[in-house]
Every structure is written in structure tokens, then in C-alpha cells.
KEDREN-926557 format. One record per residue (C-alpha): x, y, z; residue number from 1. Coordinates in Angstrom, 3 decimals. Example, Ala and Ser with C-alpha at 12.3 -4.5 7.8 and 13.67 -1.06 7.14 Angstrom:
2
PT        u        v        w   i
PT   12.300   -4.500    7.800   1
PT   13.670   -1.060    7.140   2
//
This chain:
484
PT        u        v        w   i
PT   33.063   12.945   -4.425   1
PT   30.375   10.222   -4.506   2
PT   28.745    9.476   -1.164   3
PT   29.310    5.963    0.094   4
PT   26.215    3.794   -0.024   5
PT   25.232    2.478    3.392   6
PT   24.850   -1.247    3.890   7
PT   21.450   -2.902    3.728   8
PT   21.406   -3.729    7.486   9
PT   22.254   -0.087    8.261  10
PT   19.556    1.129    5.846  11
PT   16.964   -1.138    7.467  12
PT   17.958    0.096   10.914  13
PT   17.619    3.726    9.786  14
PT   14.234    3.062    8.126  15
PT   12.881    1.446   11.292  16
PT   14.028    4.436   13.317  17
PT   12.293    6.798   10.898  18
PT    9.109    4.725   11.061  19
PT    9.198    4.844   14.861  20
PT    9.521    8.648   14.666  21
PT    6.581    8.908   12.249  22
PT    8.799   10.029    9.356  23
PT    7.016    7.678    7.012  24
PT    7.884    9.329    3.694  25
PT   11.634    9.245    4.329  26
PT   11.411    5.665    5.568  27
PT    9.517    4.629    2.425  28
PT   12.198    6.199    0.220  29
PT   14.998    4.279    1.973  30
PT   13.062    1.022    1.970  31
PT   12.263    1.411   -1.719  32
PT   15.971    1.684   -2.447  33
PT   16.675   -1.388   -0.301  34
PT   14.057   -3.471   -2.142  35
PT   15.648   -2.497   -5.459  36
PT   19.073   -3.541   -4.232  37
PT   17.852   -6.815   -2.731  38
PT   14.360   -7.732   -4.062  39
PT   14.330  -11.079   -2.231  40
PT   14.613   -9.470    1.219  41
PT   11.148  -10.205    2.602  42
PT   11.441   -7.978    5.679  43
PT   12.291   -4.934    3.565  44
PT    9.438   -5.566    1.120  45
PT    6.945   -5.897    3.973  46
PT    8.174   -2.760    5.728  47
PT    8.167   -0.891    2.408  48
PT    4.578   -1.908    1.670  49
PT    3.469   -0.959    5.192  50
PT    5.091    2.474    4.859  51
PT    3.452    3.023    1.459  52
PT    0.028    2.220    2.885  53
PT    0.580    4.714    5.693  54
PT    1.144    7.492    3.149  55
PT   -1.933    6.512    1.093  56
PT   -0.066    4.622   -1.612  57
PT   -1.707    1.229   -1.259  58
PT   -1.747    0.859   -5.053  59
PT    2.077    0.853   -4.979  60
PT    2.227   -1.384   -1.919  61
PT    0.401   -4.275   -3.578  62
PT    3.091   -5.041   -6.218  63
PT    5.806   -4.868   -3.536  64
PT    3.931   -7.426   -1.456  65
PT    3.316   -9.725   -4.402  66
PT    7.006   -9.601   -5.328  67
PT    7.862  -10.630   -1.791  68
PT    5.287  -13.431   -1.854  69
PT    6.901  -14.844   -4.972  70
PT    9.960  -15.462   -2.813  71
PT    8.001  -16.576    0.283  72
PT    4.473  -17.666   -0.754  73
PT    3.475  -18.943    2.695  74
PT    4.804  -16.012    4.719  75
PT    1.962  -15.234    7.135  76
PT    3.065  -11.661    7.775  77
PT    3.124  -10.871    4.058  78
PT   -0.257  -12.488    3.483  79
PT   -1.737  -10.526    6.385  80
PT   -0.259   -7.244    5.117  81
PT   -1.561   -7.950    1.609  82
PT   -4.997   -8.513    3.129  83
PT   -4.856   -5.062    4.719  84
PT   -3.654   -3.586    1.438  85
PT   -6.661   -5.048   -0.393  86
PT   -8.962   -3.567    2.271  87
PT   -7.469   -0.126    1.686  88
PT   -7.879   -0.570   -2.062  89
PT  -11.573   -1.340   -1.557  90
PT  -11.289   -4.921   -2.853  91
PT  -13.121   -6.285    0.142  92
PT  -14.104   -9.718   -1.206  93
PT  -10.485  -10.534   -2.067  94
PT   -9.367   -9.204    1.304  95
PT  -11.954  -11.303    3.159  96
PT  -10.838  -14.540    1.478  97
PT   -7.197  -13.845    2.223  98
PT   -7.596  -12.664    5.813  99
PT   -9.865  -15.575    6.726 100
PT   -7.210  -17.908    5.347 101
PT   -4.568  -16.185    7.459 102
PT   -6.823  -16.395   10.518 103
PT   -6.927  -20.197   10.205 104
PT   -3.119  -20.255   10.132 105
PT   -2.576  -17.923   13.127 106
PT   -5.873  -17.677   15.043 107
PT   -4.292  -15.873   18.008 108
PT   -2.514  -13.166   16.035 109
PT   -3.932   -9.768   17.114 110
PT   -2.846   -8.057   13.898 111
PT   -4.971  -10.436   11.832 112
PT   -8.058   -9.634   13.905 113
PT   -7.305   -5.908   13.677 114
PT   -7.222   -6.230    9.882 115
PT  -10.465   -8.223    9.893 116
PT  -11.981   -5.406   11.946 117
PT  -10.904   -2.894    9.301 118
PT  -12.396   -5.120    6.609 119
PT  -15.775   -5.064    8.366 120
PT  -15.497   -1.333    9.117 121
PT  -14.841   -0.429    5.477 122
PT  -17.784   -2.633    4.527 123
PT  -20.038   -0.720    6.985 124
PT  -20.532   -3.891    9.039 125
PT  -20.046   -2.110   12.332 126
PT  -21.262   -4.971   14.547 127
PT  -18.670   -7.436   13.228 128
PT  -16.027   -4.701   13.179 129
PT  -16.576   -4.054   16.879 130
PT  -16.344   -7.776   17.642 131
PT  -13.070   -8.076   15.733 132
PT  -11.471   -5.062   17.431 133
PT  -12.553   -6.265   20.880 134
PT  -11.134   -9.714   20.051 135
PT   -7.869   -7.989   19.122 136
PT   -7.780   -6.189   22.454 137
PT   -8.384   -9.390   24.387 138
PT   -5.249  -10.722   22.729 139
PT   -3.273   -7.480   23.196 140
PT   -4.871   -4.966   25.552 141
PT   -2.589   -2.078   24.601 142
PT   -2.884   -2.410   20.813 143
PT   -3.239    1.299   20.023 144
PT   -4.471    0.883   16.450 145
PT   -7.226   -1.498   17.600 146
PT   -8.270    0.974   20.307 147
PT   -8.302    3.795   17.767 148
PT  -10.408    1.842   15.301 149
PT  -12.784    0.616   18.000 150
PT  -13.327    4.268   18.897 151
PT  -14.121    4.978   15.249 152
PT  -16.714    2.181   15.179 153
PT  -18.383    3.439   18.358 154
PT  -18.432    6.975   16.961 155
PT  -19.951    5.745   13.681 156
PT  -22.786    4.097   15.621 157
PT  -23.386    7.269   17.688 158
PT  -22.187    5.712   20.971 159
PT  -20.250    8.848   21.749 160
PT  -19.533    8.402   25.463 161
PT  -18.137    4.915   24.866 162
PT  -16.093    6.190   21.926 163
PT  -14.572    9.039   23.945 164
PT  -13.633    6.584   26.710 165
PT  -11.821    4.390   24.165 166
PT  -10.070    7.352   22.502 167
PT   -8.923    8.536   25.937 168
PT   -7.570    5.083   26.679 169
PT   -5.706    5.030   23.363 170
PT   -4.280    8.503   23.960 171
PT   -2.844    7.353   27.284 172
PT   -0.730    4.949   25.228 173
PT    0.041    7.479   22.465 174
PT   -0.500   10.994   23.869 175
PT    1.162   12.766   20.923 176
PT   -0.739   10.959   18.170 177
PT   -2.466   13.703   16.103 178
PT   -4.637   11.209   14.203 179
PT   -6.143    9.913   17.440 180
PT   -6.749   13.371   18.867 181
PT   -8.259   14.504   15.574 182
PT  -10.681   11.562   15.520 183
PT  -11.641   12.215   19.132 184
PT  -12.347   15.786   18.053 185
PT  -14.638   14.541   15.268 186
PT  -16.485   12.448   17.838 187
PT  -16.969   15.432   20.161 188
PT  -18.182   17.521   17.214 189
PT  -20.678   14.906   16.046 190
PT  -21.923   14.714   19.640 191
PT  -22.305   18.534   19.427 192
PT  -19.697   19.243   22.096 193
PT  -18.123   21.992   20.025 194
PT  -15.894   23.391   22.771 195
PT  -13.892   20.175   23.170 196
PT  -14.382   19.207   19.542 197
PT  -12.813   22.272   17.958 198
PT   -9.960   22.158   20.494 199
PT   -9.080   18.604   19.413 200
PT   -9.753   19.463   15.767 201
PT   -6.615   21.614   15.778 202
PT   -4.616   18.359   15.856 203
PT   -5.295   18.164   12.117 204
PT   -2.518   20.722   11.597 205
PT   -0.006   18.040   12.640 206
PT   -1.534   15.112   10.779 207
PT    0.878   13.418    8.426 208
PT   -1.131   14.205    5.283 209
PT   -1.767   17.826    6.315 210
PT    1.472   19.026    7.874 211
PT    3.238   20.111    4.682 212
PT    0.182   22.034    3.483 213
PT    0.104   24.180    6.614 214
PT    3.873   24.658    6.757 215
PT    3.809   26.091    3.228 216
PT    2.397   29.298    4.703 217
PT    5.200   30.927    6.692 218
PT    3.537   33.647    8.867 219
PT    2.588   32.770   12.453 220
PT   -0.903   31.528   13.238 221
PT   -3.500   34.143   14.059 222
PT   -4.838   33.765   17.603 223
PT   -8.158   35.493   16.932 224
PT   -7.076   38.860   18.347 225
PT   -7.020   42.347   16.872 226
PT   -4.711   42.686   13.848 227
PT   -5.298   46.297   12.801 228
PT   -2.690   47.497   10.320 229
PT   -1.637   43.941    9.470 230
PT   -2.412   41.455    6.698 231
PT   -3.982   38.058    7.388 232
PT   -3.958   35.161    4.937 233
PT   -6.961   32.851    5.260 234
PT   -6.489   29.633    3.343 235
PT   -8.479   26.584    2.385 236
PT   -7.124   23.316    3.674 237
PT   -9.476   20.460    2.841 238
PT  -12.456   20.614    0.474 239
PT  -14.432   23.343   -1.250 240
PT  -17.382   22.697    1.047 241
PT  -15.250   23.544    4.076 242
PT  -14.230   26.839    2.480 243
PT  -17.853   27.783    1.794 244
PT  -18.998   26.698    5.259 245
PT  -16.363   28.820    6.997 246
PT  -16.691   31.855    4.712 247
PT  -19.456   32.987    7.121 248
PT  -16.722   34.025    9.575 249
PT  -14.980   36.461    7.211 250
PT  -17.094   39.525    8.113 251
PT  -16.332   38.819   11.784 252
PT  -12.616   38.616   11.053 253
PT  -12.785   41.987    9.301 254
PT  -14.177   43.546   12.463 255
PT  -10.947   42.570   14.257 256
PT   -8.363   43.951   11.932 257
PT   -6.737   45.046    8.734 258
PT   -6.404   43.366    5.352 259
PT   -7.813   39.899    4.600 260
PT   -6.374   37.858    1.733 261
PT   -8.046   34.534    0.947 262
PT   -5.850   31.917   -0.714 263
PT   -8.030   29.448   -2.627 264
PT   -8.289   27.544   -5.934 265
PT   -9.418   29.318   -9.099 266
PT  -12.803   27.507   -9.195 267
PT  -13.995   29.300   -6.070 268
PT  -12.312   32.686   -6.534 269
PT  -15.281   34.586   -7.994 270
PT  -17.625   33.219   -5.331 271
PT  -15.325   34.272   -2.480 272
PT  -14.983   37.737   -3.966 273
PT  -18.669   38.258   -3.152 274
PT  -18.183   37.610    0.596 275
PT  -18.130   40.662    2.872 276
PT  -14.777   41.258    4.506 277
PT  -12.504   39.811    1.825 278
PT  -10.055   42.342    0.404 279
PT   -8.460   40.041   -2.152 280
PT   -8.618   36.422   -3.319 281
PT   -5.325   34.896   -4.479 282
PT   -5.074   31.614   -6.399 283
PT   -2.138   29.171   -6.549 284
PT   -1.053   30.445   -9.976 285
PT   -0.570   33.978   -8.588 286
PT    2.346   35.311   -6.593 287
PT    1.791   34.941   -2.863 288
PT    1.587   38.428   -1.288 289
PT    3.399   39.290    1.933 290
PT    1.391   38.718    5.112 291
PT    1.821   39.072    8.863 292
PT   -0.475   36.265   10.010 293
PT   -2.179   33.135    8.699 294
PT   -5.233   31.069    9.621 295
PT   -6.632   27.881    8.052 296
PT  -10.389   28.157    7.492 297
PT  -11.403   25.416    9.891 298
PT   -9.610   27.049   12.780 299
PT  -12.168   29.865   12.534 300
PT  -15.095   28.128   14.320 301
PT  -12.853   27.498   17.334 302
PT  -11.393   30.994   17.321 303
PT  -14.907   32.447   17.262 304
PT  -15.937   30.079   20.096 305
PT  -18.746   28.556   18.056 306
PT  -21.133   26.454   20.133 307
PT  -24.088   24.311   19.102 308
PT  -26.691   25.487   18.193 309
PT  -25.641   29.175   18.265 310
PT  -23.865   29.198   14.917 311
PT  -23.398   32.340   12.781 312
PT  -25.935   31.688   10.020 313
PT  -26.856   35.022    8.473 314
PT  -27.698   33.762    4.997 315
PT  -27.120   34.312    2.194 316
PT  -23.482   35.242    2.751 317
PT  -22.292   34.544   -0.797 318
PT  -23.678   35.764   -4.124 319
PT  -23.874   33.983   -7.463 320
PT  -23.916   34.731  -11.183 321
PT  -27.042   36.538  -12.453 322
PT  -29.912   34.215  -13.348 323
PT  -29.896   35.215  -17.015 324
PT  -26.282   34.039  -17.484 325
PT  -27.349   30.391  -17.999 326
PT  -31.174   30.270  -17.969 327
PT  -32.791   26.885  -17.294 328
PT  -35.504   25.519  -19.546 329
PT  -38.025   23.112  -18.024 330
PT  -41.613   22.654  -16.894 331
PT  -42.932   22.233  -13.370 332
PT  -40.550   22.078  -10.421 333
PT  -36.924   22.609  -11.371 334
PT  -34.821   20.181   -9.317 335
PT  -31.041   19.758   -9.374 336
PT  -29.440   16.372   -8.667 337
PT  -26.040   15.463   -7.222 338
PT  -25.376   11.823   -6.367 339
PT  -21.626   11.633   -5.703 340
PT  -18.803   13.612   -4.126 341
PT  -15.137   13.875   -5.019 342
PT  -13.406   10.492   -5.174 343
PT  -10.297   12.135   -3.713 344
PT  -12.046   12.309   -0.334 345
PT  -11.227    9.186    1.697 346
PT  -14.768    8.764    2.978 347
PT  -16.420    9.227   -0.405 348
PT  -17.459    5.573   -0.562 349
PT  -19.869    6.167    2.347 350
PT  -21.509    9.392    1.147 351
PT  -21.830    8.745   -2.610 352
PT  -24.250    6.565   -4.552 353
PT  -24.815    5.452   -8.131 354
PT  -27.232    7.490  -10.229 355
PT  -29.455    4.381  -10.544 356
PT  -30.487    4.807   -6.893 357
PT  -32.283    8.037   -7.844 358
PT  -34.412    6.365  -10.536 359
PT  -37.604    6.436   -8.360 360
PT  -37.397   10.236   -8.273 361
PT  -37.477   10.413  -12.042 362
PT  -40.960    8.897  -12.049 363
PT  -42.406   11.773  -10.007 364
PT  -44.662   13.825  -12.335 365
PT  -44.417   17.587  -12.639 366
PT  -40.635   17.804  -12.174 367
PT  -37.793   18.813  -14.514 368
PT  -34.383   17.502  -13.443 369
PT  -30.965   19.068  -13.985 370
PT  -27.600   17.357  -13.634 371
PT  -25.369   19.330  -11.247 372
PT  -22.946   16.402  -10.887 373
PT  -19.557   17.637  -12.087 374
PT  -17.660   15.173  -14.272 375
PT  -20.391   12.505  -14.301 376
PT  -22.630   11.563  -17.218 377
PT  -26.321   10.708  -17.016 378
PT  -25.948    7.726  -19.361 379
PT  -29.190    5.764  -19.425 380
PT  -31.174    8.725  -18.113 381
PT  -30.331   11.321  -20.787 382
PT  -33.966   11.798  -21.768 383
PT  -35.026   12.534  -18.173 384
PT  -32.200   14.696  -16.804 385
PT  -30.988   17.910  -18.429 386
PT  -27.191   17.867  -18.715 387
PT  -25.693   21.303  -18.040 388
PT  -22.110   20.476  -19.043 389
PT  -18.915   20.717  -17.016 390
PT  -18.125   24.131  -18.506 391
PT  -21.145   25.473  -16.618 392
PT  -20.361   23.645  -13.367 393
PT  -16.588   24.201  -13.233 394
PT  -16.854   27.544  -11.445 395
PT  -18.811   27.852   -8.188 396
PT  -19.980   31.399   -8.931 397
PT  -21.501   30.087  -12.162 398
PT  -22.922   26.969  -10.458 399
PT  -24.493   29.217   -7.856 400
PT  -26.319   31.032  -10.659 401
PT  -27.828   27.698  -11.706 402
PT  -28.863   26.886   -8.124 403
PT  -30.571   30.277   -7.818 404
PT  -32.918   29.188  -10.628 405
PT  -33.825   25.848   -9.051 406
PT  -36.849   25.237   -6.878 407
PT  -34.905   22.540   -5.035 408
PT  -31.526   20.811   -4.900 409
PT  -31.376   17.114   -3.963 410
PT  -27.834   16.090   -3.182 411
PT  -25.565   13.803   -1.230 412
PT  -23.225   15.475    1.267 413
PT  -20.903   17.393   -1.023 414
PT  -19.863   20.948   -1.815 415
PT  -23.089   21.674   -3.701 416
PT  -25.058   21.382   -0.452 417
PT  -22.807   24.004    1.145 418
PT  -23.102   26.283   -1.865 419
PT  -26.894   26.110   -1.937 420
PT  -27.075   26.475    1.862 421
PT  -24.838   29.548    1.799 422
PT  -27.113   31.006   -0.913 423
PT  -30.137   30.182    1.293 424
PT  -31.688   28.015   -1.415 425
PT  -33.823   24.911   -0.596 426
PT  -31.793   21.701   -0.289 427
PT  -32.680   18.125    0.592 428
PT  -29.430   16.522    1.676 429
PT  -29.059   12.727    1.600 430
PT  -26.799   11.585    4.438 431
PT  -24.964    8.331    5.099 432
PT  -25.691    6.501    8.351 433
PT  -22.362    7.599    9.850 434
PT  -22.462   11.066    8.326 435
PT  -20.081   13.979    8.654 436
PT  -19.915   15.665   12.077 437
PT  -21.411   18.956   10.940 438
PT  -24.847   17.342   10.494 439
PT  -24.880   15.760   13.966 440
PT  -26.273   12.292   14.625 441
PT  -29.997   13.042   14.481 442
PT  -32.600   15.578   13.415 443
PT  -33.673   16.834   10.006 444
PT  -32.327   20.395   10.295 445
PT  -28.938   21.992   10.893 446
PT  -28.197   25.432   12.327 447
PT  -25.297   25.716    9.867 448
PT  -27.746   26.123    6.978 449
PT  -31.415   26.954    7.732 450
PT  -32.557   26.069    4.185 451
PT  -31.174   22.508    4.287 452
PT  -33.391   19.550    5.198 453
PT  -31.608   16.318    6.164 454
PT  -32.595   12.807    5.052 455
PT  -30.603   10.173    6.949 456
PT  -29.945    6.521    6.214 457
PT  -31.744    4.450    8.884 458
PT  -29.025    1.766    8.588 459
PT  -25.635    1.651    6.831 460
PT  -25.820    1.525    3.024 461
PT  -29.616    1.947    2.914 462
PT  -29.964    4.589    0.197 463
PT  -33.228    3.015   -0.997 464
PT  -35.014    4.092    2.199 465
PT  -33.703    7.653    1.838 466
PT  -34.757    7.933   -1.803 467
PT  -38.210    6.483   -1.051 468
PT  -38.856    9.184    1.580 469
PT  -37.667   11.891   -0.776 470
PT  -39.859   10.542   -3.593 471
PT  -42.930   10.781   -1.335 472
PT  -42.083   14.312   -0.197 473
PT  -41.249   15.412   -3.736 474
PT  -44.558   14.065   -5.027 475
PT  -46.385   16.094   -2.389 476
PT  -44.379   19.228   -3.240 477
PT  -44.962   18.877   -6.994 478
PT  -48.691   18.295   -6.444 479
PT  -48.904   21.361   -4.210 480
PT  -47.109   23.471   -6.814 481
PT  -49.341   22.211   -9.636 482
PT  -52.558   23.034   -7.746 483
PT  -51.498   26.385   -6.276 484
//
């Protein structure tokens, strides 16, 4: 018997309830059906687009908003939401024009100023972002999203005490919000307060985009205690770099118990098989073995009570393919280059650069360069950078064998830095102004990887200054090598 279709008002009421309960995916499904049944219903189109943006589908939200604007071209709420959508899509110039237009129409609307703050934040204009978020809060003191984003701006500019105060204020309004607690944890970690930071970092397990991943593994969470006679599944949860960074804890886990199975993608399987303490590495295309306990890799620093700067850093703790597997041919210093991370990572736009930024390095005499950038060509620089091919770089065990032959790796903050650091090979890491927490907010060394030297942007987006410093240091290193 066919189920009776609920009315559009009932469907809207249900979708709003789901949105209020943070069940965004289900709400988006219902709202999508409503917009198909009644495309001219502006409220449904706007709610649908908002839900899509919350589940990282801004590219699908834009057409929904434009359909609604065809029916109501002067609808301020739709125009404002489209402005936010364009921000999330990275089309900042279009977003600026639209949001400034909306601001002239409704100058006292807090949501408009919140969206302008996000526009400035995504453009690394932290001063104007802070002004916009504070303007929002003058209009609506309890606007949780504005508080949250103001905290993010203060954290990005290393004003950690102020940021924590704002996050605390936001959490008083929304004490169960995992996104807020997670971001406060990142702030504590970047400020090197690892005790509070790793405690808050556990909120990631309940984040909307992470929850299903963790629930896929059915055993209970390991609490760090003895598990002799039992089997523990350790699994990757975010990027490859996180897996490599936390692989240092595997020998310590082995001291507390029985069998350790690491669940990870195929590209990193052979590398993980070289880590002490791992009994077996299982990939997604293999049958999941039975286990008694589970632990995501980035719960390990907290379980082992890691504190700055006393970090387990007995390197190397991974091994790579033998050097003669893919021998490198070149004169002088052999230097690997990586200029971009994975575009899947939300913050990639801050840490990555175009290859053209590295052009000054290519003029340094006495250096042979090798492309370790997976999936990126060296078009325009083919005669100055040796291309190793994706077939060589598609497996981290094999890539590690290349790194072992280099005199130096120069890279933005991506997995290759972690791989070289875990192998205890020399790395010069190029960091964005508001860099990842693991590198802290200052200093040119990190206790996570003794062989890594840090080069930081002095201001947002200033890669030229970073590359200029590296060019000077590389010239000195090549000269020293040539005369020794």
C-alpha cells in the first residue's frame, strides 16, 4: 500500500524541526522534495539551500537559490543567502558585490554582517572580519555563529586568551555544539595547552561530517587501558598526515595489550606495515576482522597524555622502499618540491600555493629539483624540475624511498612533511600565517619532528616572503655543499 504523501506545510514543519535538532541531511532530503513539488515556494528554496550549505554542498545550493530568485528577484533573504553561498564556493568578488548591495538594503541586519565577516575571513582579511563580527554582535549579542566565527578570527591571529573567552561565551549559548568545542580545542592546541586541547578535540567524534565515519566501527572505544588477549582496531579518520603523525604511538599501544589491527587506505598500507607494534594492516577493500575495541588515531595523543613539548619523537619510526628501487639522477643538492595539499581539505586554500611562487628557488645554482607533488604537472618548468610520475608517488612506502634519496624536502604543510619527518629526513616546511595547530604559533622547530624546520608567513597570503628566505638559506646550503 502506497504511503500517503504529507502536505507541504507539514513537510516544512518537519524539516524545520529536523534542522533545529541538527539532522541536516534528513532535512535537506525533505526540503528537496518540497522544492520539486512547489518550485515557487521561496521559503522552502531558501531553507533547502541553507541545509545544503551546512552539509558542504554549496555547489548544489546555488542553483536552488537562483531558481528562487527568479520568482522573487528582490528577496533580501535570498540575496543574502546567495552571498554566503558564493563565499563558501570561493567566489569572493561576486560575494562582495552582492553582500554590499544587501547591506545597503538592510544595514541593521545582523545576518548580513555575519556573512560579510565570513567573506573577509575567507579572504584572510582578519581585521575587517573581526570588525564585521563585532558589528554583528552589537546588533544581536547572542548570535552564536558570530561568536563562533569571531573566536576563529582571534585564534587565527594568535590572540588565544581572547579567543577562548569568546568560545566560552558561545558555548554558554550552545553547550552541546561539537563544532564550537572542537574549534576551542584547536585554539588550546595551537596555544600549546595540550591537556585542555586534546580533551576538547574529542568533540570531533560528534561533528556532523565525522559522526558516520566513527559509527561505522562498532566496537566500544578504547580508554587507553590494558587490553591483553583482545584485539584493537586503530583507524585513520582525517588525512594521511594525521595517520603518519600518530603512528608514533603504536609501539606504546602494543605495550598495553594484545593484537593491533590498523584500518587504513591502500596507499599507506605498506608504510604502516613497517611500524613497530602493528600486527596487521587492513584496507577498505578487505573484510573487516572481528575486534573488541576501537580507537581513532587522533585520540591517541590524549590517551597517552601528550604535553608540549614532551612529545614521543623517537625517529625514524617508519621505513621506506630501498633507495635502489627508484634511483634519482641529478647533480648537486637533490631537493624535492611540494607546493599544494589535497583540495578535499577545507583549509587547503590557506596552505597551498601556485608553483609559480617557487620560481625564485629554481634560480639557485647547484640544485637539482624533483617534483613530489602528486597529481600536479610542472608545466612551464619542465626543464628545471624532474617529474617523477604519479605511479611513483601513489604509494607512501615508495614515496618514502624517494625522500630517503633527497638532501632536502621543501614543502607546504601536507602529508609529505609528515612522511619526511617520520623518516627523520631534512624538511623545510612553508606555513601559512594561521597555520595548523601542530606547528604552534611561533618558532622554527617542532618537537613533533626534529628534522623539520618551519618557515612562517609574516602576514596572511605572503608566500613571497617565505620563498625569499628559503632561497637565501638554500643558496647558502648549496654553496656550503659545493665547497666542502
